[in-house]
N, C-alpha and C positions, 0 to 999 in steps of 0.2 A: 479607450485611449490611454495612452501613457502621456501624463502630463508632466510630472518630475521624476527624475532620475538622480540620488543621490550617492555619490562614492566616497568611502574615506578609508585612505590605507590600502587600498589595491595597487599592488605593483608600483609604477612611478606616479600613481594619483595618490596625492596626499589629502585633498579634499576638492570636490567639485561638485556642483550643482548644475544639471542640464534641465532646462525648461524648453520641453518638445512642444509642437504645434500642433494643429489639424493640418491635413495635406500632405505634402512631400517635405521631409526633413533629410538634408545631406549631412554626412560627416567626413571632412576632408583633413588631410594633414600629411606630414612626410613621413617616410617607411620607418616605423619603430616609435612614431611619436605616443602610440597610445590607443591609437583606434582599435584595437582588438581587446584592449582592455575594457572598453564602454560596453563591448558584445559580451564579454566574459561577465561582467557585472550584470547585464542582464538576464544572462542564462543562469547566474546565481539566485537572482529573484525568482525565475521560472522553475528552480527546484533541480536544475541539472548539477552533477557531479562537480565541487570544487577542490581546489587543494590549499593546506596550509601554506604553499609556497607561494600564492597569491599574494600573502600579506607582506605589506611593504616593509623593508628591511628596517631593523631597530622598532619596529611597533608590535605591541603583544595581541593586537587583534585588529581585524579588518570589518567593515560595515557598510552595508549597500542598503537603500531603502527606494521603493518606487510606489508612486502615488499615480493612481488610474481612476479616470471620470467616465460615466456614459457607458458602464460595462455591459455587455449583452446579456440577455435574459439566460443564455445558458450559463455564463457565469453567475449570475445572482442564484439560480436555482443550486448551482453547485456549492457556493458558499452557505446557501441555508441547510443544504444536506451535511455539511461538515461542521456547521455549528460557528460560524464566521461571518455570518451576515450583518452588514452593517444596519440596524434597524431605522436609524435617524436618516441616512441616504444609502439607500439599498444599492443605488448603482455607482456608489464611490467604493474605492478599496486601496488600502495602504498595507504593502507588505514589506518586510525588513528581514534582514538575514545578517547575522553576526557571527564569523569565523574566528576562531580563537587559535593560538600557536599552537595547543594541545590537539588540534584538530576537532574538538566539540563546535557544534552547530548551533545556534539560538535564532530559532523563526518564529516570525509571528504575522498573524494575517488580522489585520483589524485590531490589534493590540492582543489577540488571543495566541497564546504560544501553541504552535503545532510541530510536528514533525516534518523533516524536507520532503518525504512523500506526497504530503498535503499541498506542499507549494508546487509540485508536478503537477498533480491532479488540477489544481486551479489554474495553472500556466498554460496548459495547452488551450485553454478558453479565452486566453489572454492575447497570446503574441504568437504569431508564426514567422519562425527566423529561416531564412533561405541564405546560404552561405556558398564558398567556392565547394566545400566538402560536399554539401548537399548535391551538388550537381551529379556527383559520383553515385546517386541513388539510382540514376539512370542505367547504370550497370548491373543493378539488383532485380529480378525477376519478380520477386515478391511486389518491389513497389511498382513495377509495371500493371500487376494485377489491381492494385490499390487504384491507379490513375482510372482505371477503364471502370472499376466499381464506382468510383466517386462521380464519373461522369453519367454513369448509365443508372444511377440510383438505385443500387440493389442493396443498400444498407438493411432495410427493414426484412426484405425477403431473404438476405444473408442470415440476418440474426435469428430467424426462424429455423433455416436450414440448419445454422450451427446446433442450435438447441437439440434439434432430431438428431443430429450426427452424434452428439454426445451420447443421447438416450441409446442409439445404435450400437456405440462403442461398448457401453455398459452391459447392455444386453449380450454383446457378442461375447464379453468376459465372462458373465453367468454361465452362457452356453457352452464355453470352452471347460469351464469348470465343472458342469454337470456332466460332461462329456469324457468323463475319466474313464478309465479301464475298470473293467467289471470287478476283477479281482480286488483292485484298489478301493473302490467302492465298499465292497463286501468288508474289507479289512477296516475300512474307517467306520462301518456300522458296527462291528464288534467292539471296537475302541470307543465308541460313544456310549453304546449300552453298557460296557464295564464301568465307565466313569460315571455315568448317570446313577447306576445301581449304588457305586459305592458311596457317593454324596448323599443318597436318600437314605441308604442303610446306616449312614452314619449319624444322620439326623442333628446336625452340629445346630446349636441354637446360638441366638446373637446374644455376645457377652459371655458364652459358657466357658471360653479358655482361661478369662481371668479370674472367673468363678471356682473352676477346679484347681488352679494354683492355690488360692487361699485355703481351699479345703484340704489340700495335701499337705499345707503347713499344719492345719489342726490336725489331721490323722497322725503326722509325725510326732506330735507333743500331745496325744490324747491322755495319757497318764498323768502327765503335768497338769495339763489343764483340769482333768476331773479330780485330782487331789487338792488343788488350789480352791477349786469351787466347794468341794465337801467340808474342808477345813473353814472358809470364809463363813458357810453355813452355820456350821458348828459354833464358832465364835459368836455368830450374830443370836442363835437360838438358844443354844446350851441345853440343859435339863429346866426342870419347872423352878430350880433355886438359883442358879447362877448364869443365866443368858442374859445377854444386853437387854432384851426386851423387858425382862422379869427385873432387872436392877433399875431399868428407867421408870417401870411400873412402880417399883416401890419407894423410888426417890420421890415421885410425884405425890403417893398417899403421904408419905413423911411430912411434905411442906404443906399439903392441904391442910394438915391437923394445926399447924401454926399461923394459917391464912387470916385468923382472926386478930393474932397477936402482932403478927409483920405483913400488912397489906402488900409490900412488894413481892412476897412470895408467889402470889398469885401470877404476876406477869411471869417468873421462872418458870410456874408449871405449865403455863401456854405455852411457852417457848419448848420446853421440854415434851410436851405433846405434840408439837409439831414434829420435832426428832423422832419419836416414838413412829409416827405414821411413815415418815420418810424411811426410817430404818426396816420398817416392815414391808414397805413397797420393794426395798432392796432385797430382801430376803425371798420374796415372790419372783423376782427376776431371776436370782440365783438359782434358786428352785427349778424354774423353767428351763435355764440352761443346762442343769445336770440331768433333766426329763429329756432334753433334746439329746444330749451326748448317749444316754442309755437308748433312745429310740434310733440314732443312726446305724442304719443297716450297712452302709458301704464301709468297706475295709481300705486300708492303705493301699492294698494290691488293686482293688478295683478302682479306686480313684487314679492311680498310676497309668492303669491300662485305658480308662478312658481319655485321660489327658494325653496319653501317647497318639491315641487314634484322632484325637481333636486336632492336636498339634500336627501330624501328617496330612490331615484333609486340607488345613490352614495354608501350610507349606506349600501343598501341591495345587490348591486352586483359588487361594486367597491372593494377598495376606488377609484382607478384610471380609467381614462376613457378607458385605453385599457383591465382593469379587466371588465368591463361591456360588451366591444366587445367581448372579450374572451368567457364570460358567454353565451353571445347570440349566438355565432357561434358554441359552444360547445352543448347547448341546441337544437339548430336546427339539427345538427348531430344525437344525441342521439333521438330525435324525429323521424327524418327519419328512423333511425333503429329499432325503437319500431313500427313505422307503418308499415314497411315493415317486420314483424317477420317472417311471414312464409318462404319467400324468404331467409332470411338471415340465417334462423335455418338450412334449405336445405343445404345450402353454408357451414355453419359451420360444419354440421355433416358429409359432404363430406371431408372437410378438415381434421376434426378429424380422420375419418377412415381412409383416406392416410397415415397420420401421425403415426397412430398406428401401420398401418401394414409395414411402413418402419421402425419404432423403433424396431418392433418385429423381422422382418426381419434381420435388423444389429446385435440384441442382440444374436439372434441364430448363426450368423456367429462368434461372439466374444465367444459364450460358446463353440464352436467347437474347437476354436484355444485353448481356456484354457484347455479344455479336452485332445487335445493332447499333449499340453506342459506340464500339469500337470505330466504325466508319464515319461516324459523326465526329468523334475525338481526333481522328486523324486529320479531317477535313479542316476543323477548326484550329488544330495546332498547326498545320501547314499554312494556313491564311496568316497566322501570328508570326511565322518565319519568315514569310514573305515580306512582311513589313520590315521585318529586322535585317533585311539584306541577304536572307537565305531563299531566293524565290525557286531555286532548282532542288531543293531538298523535299525529298518525298518518305512518308512514314507508311509503314505498315505494322498491324498486330496480327502475331503470328497465335492461334488459338489452338492447341491440341486438345484432344480429350485424354482424360486419365481416369483412373480408378476415383472412387470418392474419397475426397480428403477434407480437412476441415474448412477448406475454402470452395468447395464444390468438386465439378468434374473437369476444369479448365487448368491447363498450362499457358498462360499468358506471357508473350515477349514482344516488346516494341523492336522493331528493325527500322533501319535507316537507308536511304540511298541517298548520298550526298551528292551526285553528278547525273545528269541524265543518261539514260541507257544502262546504268548500273542494277544489278537485283541489290534489293534491300538485305542489309545484312545486319548482325548483331552490333549495337552502340559501341561496345568496347573495342571493336576492330575498324569503325569508321571515324567516330567523332575526334574532333580535337577539343582541347579545353574550353577555346572561346567559343566552339560551335556547343558543346554541352552546357554552357552557361546560358547562351540564348535558346538553346531547346526548352532547358528548366524553366526559364523565364516565360516562355510560351506555354508550356504548360500550364504553370501557375496561373496564368492570365486566364487560360481556359477554364482552369478548376475553381477560382475565386469567385465564390458566390456570397450571398447574405447571411450562410452559416460559417464563413471563416471568421478567424479572430480578427478583431477591429484594428490589431496594430500588425501592421506586415515590416520584419527587417530583411533587408538584403546587404548582405556582407560580401562586397568586392564581385558581384555576380557580372561585372563588366571585365572581369579578367580575361585577357587574352583576345580583346577586340579594341577596334580604335576608328578613329574617322565616321562616315556617316553611319556605319553599325552602333557605335556610342551614342550618337545623338539620338538614333532610333529606340535603343535601349532606355535612354533617358525618358523619351516620349511615352514609352509603353509603362515605364514604372510612374510617370505623371498620371496617366490613365488610371493606373489601379489606384492611386492615391486620391482619384474622385470619389471613391466609395469606401475607402479605407485611410487610416494614418499609416504612411510609409516612412520609414527611417531608411536610411541607405548609406553605406560607407563606400566611397569610390575614390578612384583615382583619376576619372575622367572629368575633364573640363565640360565637354559639351553635357555630362548629366547633371555635374553641378550646378550649372548655368540655369537649370529648369527648376530649381528647388524653389519652395514657398521661404524655406528657412534653412539658414545655411550655418553650420558650425564648425569653426576650427579647431582641431586639437594640435596643440604645440608643447614641445618639450624644451623645458629650459634646465640649465644648470647653475645653482647658487650655493656659495659655500662648499664646494665638491659634491652636492648632493643633486641628484636628477629630480626634477618636477615637472608633471603634466598639467596643463590647464586646457579647460573647455570654454571658449567662449563663442556667443552669437554674434554674427558678422553683419555689419551695416552695408548699404550698398558700395561705399567707396572701398572698404575693407574687403569686400567679396571680390571686387575688380584684381585689388592685389594679389587675392588668393589663387584665382583663376589665371592670373598671367603668370604666377611662380608655377603652376601645374603645368602650362603651355611651355614657357621656356627655362624653368629651374629657377636657381637663384639669380641668374643675372636677366632682372626684369628690365623690359626695354618699353619705350613709347608705344611701340607697334604693339607689342604683346598687352599693354593696357588697354589701347583702343578696341583690339581683338576683343578682350574681356569683355568691354563696355557693349561692344556690338553683341557679343553673345547674349549679355544679359538684357539688353534692350529686345533683341529678337524674343528671347524666352517671354518677355514680358508682354508683347504683343500677341503673341500665342496664349498666353493666359485670357 
């Protein structure tokens, strides 16, 4: 249930907070007062598209928040899946959305930042909105199928069918791909064999490209490197008389001779001894590098040729080593598949036929459910319409068989006969705006069940009707409110009189600026508002008495 809606800087609403109640809530007000802004704000909370144009003139951002309580188990599971569940109060929920002038949105669910798409996923479990535009869903054949499916409880069977149908489409794609022209297949085999052989012959190693580039630098500077190593070795080793090691050894012997006379010389000898072994180790390393250079069999030409090959393979099948290996692995799999064409084709055909038979079997089961449900659905909707002063309207469901589609084998269309003796025809050719509103309300009443969202919003579904029809629409909305929270925007006094809670949306002008306020009405205030709806601005004693009688009658019916 929607407990509180807070709106700030949305169009002409600067700040307002609406505390909705259980049962039947109505919103009334003059045209242009801001009733649609309240619905737009709720739509924003539900993750629907908004525009920065909604931001009040002069404000930098707009803000909407909604607090829900006693949410459904479906909502709780959705919140848990999305990581937004309120652990302390799992059936409570707060959604906020901030819209900046730059067009950016900042959304939160139970204080957790989320993208707008998450609001939409949660919103469908919280609120159902039925407005004037939604009546035109009746012109959409796809919606007709959804009505029949909802009433016939085909959801589980349809889910299974769609899974099989997707597998069937995938199998058909693989079958079409396998049934290519023989010449094309042979050509593909030749290409794959060449590519596989080229990669395997090259035998590129992981990291080899970088190693070859380093080796090329060494080869190009081979003489310089060899000369520098030889010179360094000669300087450190020298001959028996003038090498660095011999000089160090001589120095240490000289100092050792005076160690009894100058004790500090022992420490110098120790340090020189460490230097001696460090230099000796460096000489070994230089000798090893010289040996490596002498044993290097690869010439610059050989390195250049190998580097060229590795670069070509990398460019063609890379750029990474893993890409080359992946290309090789996939190529081998495709080649195996093409070489075992006959065997694969037989298996694919068997798979396709099995899936096609299963899909057709499920589609026929769904079709039977739809046909049975369609008869009950039309009878139930006609009963609702009779109550809403449309006793002569007859509905028919035309079900035509089609090829297999995502929704089965049925093309479904609702037809209507508005007058006795007339053949049922498509909705768009028969129904008026007022009739569409009542038909839509009747369908909603028939389809409303425990799985529906706990809050239902009806935005001027009374458009195009008046008199007793309005009163009956109000009574129908009141009936719906027995199991759901209903919020209704209306211009009809007969409907507003039946409300459990009545809100007035009023526009005021102050200091050249327009402000809209929303306030909950007392009994006396409701009398005045109903009188205004009945007689306009010229409220009379008669209209006030009429309004009081309407409220009294509604109270007795309650």
